[in-house]
N, C-alpha and C positions, 0 to 999 in steps of 0.2 A: 661786706656783702652778705655773709652768713647771718650776722645779727639782724640786718634789714629783712632778710627772708623770714627769719623766725618771728620778727615783729609783725610782718605782713600776715603770716599764717595765724598768729594769735588774734590779731584784729579781725580777720575773716571769721574765725571760729566764734569770736565774741558776738559779732553781728549776726551770724547764723543762729547762735543760741538764743539771742534776744528775739529774733524773728520766729523761732520755733515756739517760744513761750507765749506769744500772742495767739489770739483766736478770733475767728470771724463767725458771728452769729447771723443767721438769716432764717426766713420762713419759707416753707415749701408745702405745696398742696398738689394733689393729682389733677391733671387736666388744665384747661385754660383758666385764666383769671375770671372770677365771679361765675364759675360754672357749677358751683356746688361742692367743690373740694374743700376739705378741712385743713386749715393752715397749722403746721407743726413747727416748733422751733428746732433748728438744726445748728450744729457747731462744726466748723471746718478748721482744721489745723493747717496753716499755710506751710509749715515746715515738713510735715509728713504727708500732706495732701490727702488726709483721711477726714471724712465727714461722718458725724454721728448724730442720731436723734437725741435731743435733750429734753423735750417736753411735748407729749402728744396733745393734739387739739382737743379741747374739753367740750366744745359744743359743735355738733355736726354742721358742716356747711359754713362755719365761721372760724373758730380756732384762736391761735395766738400768733401775734406778729409784732413787728417794729420794736424789737428788744434793744435795750441799752444797759450799760453796766456802770458801777462805781469805778473810780480810778484804779483800784486794786483788782478789779474783776470779780470780787466776791459777792456783790449784790446785783441783782438783775431786776429791771422793770420792763413791762411789756404791755401791749394792748390785748385785751381778752374779753370774751363774752361770757365767761364762767360765772360772773357775779350779777347777771341780769342786765342786758344792754352792754355797750362797749364801755369798759372801765379799765383802770390800770391795775395789773397784777404785780406782785412784789415777792421776791423769794431769794434764796441762796443759790448761787451758781457753783456747782461742784463738777468734778471730772466725770461723774456718772449721770449728771442731769440737774434739773432745777428742783430744789427741795423747799419745803415749808412755804408753799404758795399761799398768799393772802391778799386781800384787797388793800390797795394803797389809799389812805385817806378816808374821809367820810362823805364826800360829795355824792349827790344823786344824779348829776348831769352826766351825759356821755363824756368820756375822757379818752384822750389819745396821746401817743408820742411823748412819753416821759424822757427827759434828758437831764442827767446829773450835771450840776455845776462843776467846773474843773477842780474845785477844792472839796466837792461832795457835800457841801453845807446846805444846798438847796436842790429842789427838783422843779424844773420847768415842764409844763405840759399844756395840752389844749383841752378846752371844755366847749361843748356845744349845748346851747340852751334851746330846746324844742319850742318853748313858749315864745321867745323873741326871735328865733331863727338866727341867732348870733353865735359866732365862734370867736373865742379869745385865747390868748396865751397867758397863762397864770403861773404864779410861783407858790410853792409850798415848802415848808421846812422838811428836813429829811425824815421826820417822824409822821409826815402826812398832814400837818396842820396848815390850812389854807392861809396865805398871807396877802397877796395882792394880784391885781390884773396888770399886765404889762401893755398889751396892745390888742385891738380887735383885728381879726384877719378875715379873708373872704371865703375860706374853705375850712370845713370841719376837720379834715384829716390831711395834713401836709407836713413837709419837712421844715425843721428849724433847728437852731443850735446856739449854744453860748460861744462868744468869742473867748480866746485863750485867757484873757485877763478878767473874765467874769463880769465885765462892765457893760456889755451889750448883748442883744439877741439878734441874730440874723435869721430872717424868715422869708417865706414866699406868700405873696398876696396878689390880688388882681390889679392890673394896670391896663386901662382901656379894655380890650378884648383878649388880653394875654395875662400870663403869670410872670411876674418880675420878682426880683430879690430886694428886700428892704433891710435896713439896719435901724434898731431902736435902742436908746440908752435904757439901762436897767432902772435908773432913777426917774424915768419918765421924760417926756419931751417929744419933739417932732421926729417921725420916722424919715429916713433918707432912702430914696429909690436908687439902688446902685447900678441899675441897668438903663432905665429910662428909654427903652426901645420897644417897638411893637414886635416882640418876639417872645416865645415861651422860654423862660429860664426857671429852673425848678430843682427840687431835691438837693437843697443847699446843706452844706456842713462846714464847720470851721476847724482849722488846724488846731491842735492842742499845744503847739510849741511856738507858733509865730502868727502874724497878722494876715493870714490868707484864708480864703474860702474855696471850696470846690462845689461845682454844681453841674447840672445837665442843661444843655441848650438844644433847641430844635430849629435854630435859625437856618440851617443849611439843608433842610429837607429830611434830615436824619438826626437822631439823637447822638450827641457827642459830649464828652466830659471836658470841662473847662476849669481853670484855676484863675482867681483874681487876687492880686496883691492889694489889700485894703489901704496900704500906705500911699499908693500912687494910682490905683484904679486900673492898672494894666491887666489885660486878660491874656491867657495862654491856652490854646487848644491842646489838650493832653492826648486825646485819642483820635487824631486826624485820619488814621488808617483803618479804624474799626468801622465795618459796614453794618451798623445797627439799623433797625427798622425806623419808620417814622413815629413821631410822638403820638400816643394814644390818650387823648384827654380823659376818656372814661377810666383809665387806669392811673390817673395822676397821682393818687395816694400811694401807689405801689412802688414808685421809683424812689431810690435813696442813694446817697453817697456817704462815705465816712472815711476820715483819715485814720491811718494807723497811729498808735500812741506816740511814736517817734517822729511823726510828720513826714516820713519818707515814702509812704505808699498810700494808695487810696483804693477802697473797695466800692463798687457800684453795681447797679443792675440796669440792664436795658433789654429791649426786645430784639432778638435775632431770629430770623426765620419764624416769626410769629410766636416765639416762646420767650418768656422772661428768664434771663440768665444772669448769673453773677460773675463779675470779672474783678481782677486786681491789676494795678499798674503802678509803677514808680511815679512819683510826683513830677519827675522831669520828662515823662512820656515814654520811658523805656520799659521793657519787660512786661508787656501786656499779657495777662494770663487768664484763661477761662477756667472758672472754678466749677461751674455746673454745665452740663451738656445733656439735656433730657427733654422729655415732653411735659414735664411738670411745670408748675408756676413757682419761680424762685424770686423772692422779693425782700425788700427792706433790710439790706445787709448792714451790719454794724461791726466795727473793728475794735476789739477789746483787749485789755491786758489779760 
């Protein structure tokens, strides 16, 4: 019995230590969304419950948002206006902030939503062409060299992610008068609508350890977090007790979900009492925790090593 107790305590401390080593990035601005506040990159430590400023907004009324990191958490990419129009910023993520910021790649189009491949060999991102009014998900090498287009999408600034095996991209696009979630092979081919329903499903992200996705759904009059097993198509409502506000289509780009590196937790943001707030929850629906509670706008969370 004593040996079992020691083993249990050791395992608990190991899990707690791993949890403390991860970090949650999100963006915050004063006042309601799109009211002129400047978005700044924040970092929250889920172990200590401490949130710190990592990068001040560079252009007033715009700023920096939708950050993602390499698998070891050392490199960060984010959407920024500091290079003239929305482009991708690139830098080193340290304990004291984001350092050595530069523009990612050489493209002149608007760029959004960089996502590292699970093996860090590629970057997927969105481009918007003002001439054709088309938005696409593209792939570049890790050093910023453009490679190819994966798929055309209906909105210039939306959530997407790599599947854990790096063979597919899961993304959001229009279906009739709604947003639905689609899956497209990296090698090209026909996209598959995973929802096929007249309901808004959006802010999709993929688990880093298994074949599951998380997303937000507005089917029940309020926004709620769901998980789908891609192997069998089964859905599970994770936050059935969270009383979030109704979906705001004008703020479509601001919603995000993201799995923790170990696949056991999910961070997401929704509107509660007219404010965008960040939450975490275990993937089985337990331990729902509110990370932010303020009158600010807290958006596009990302869970990093």
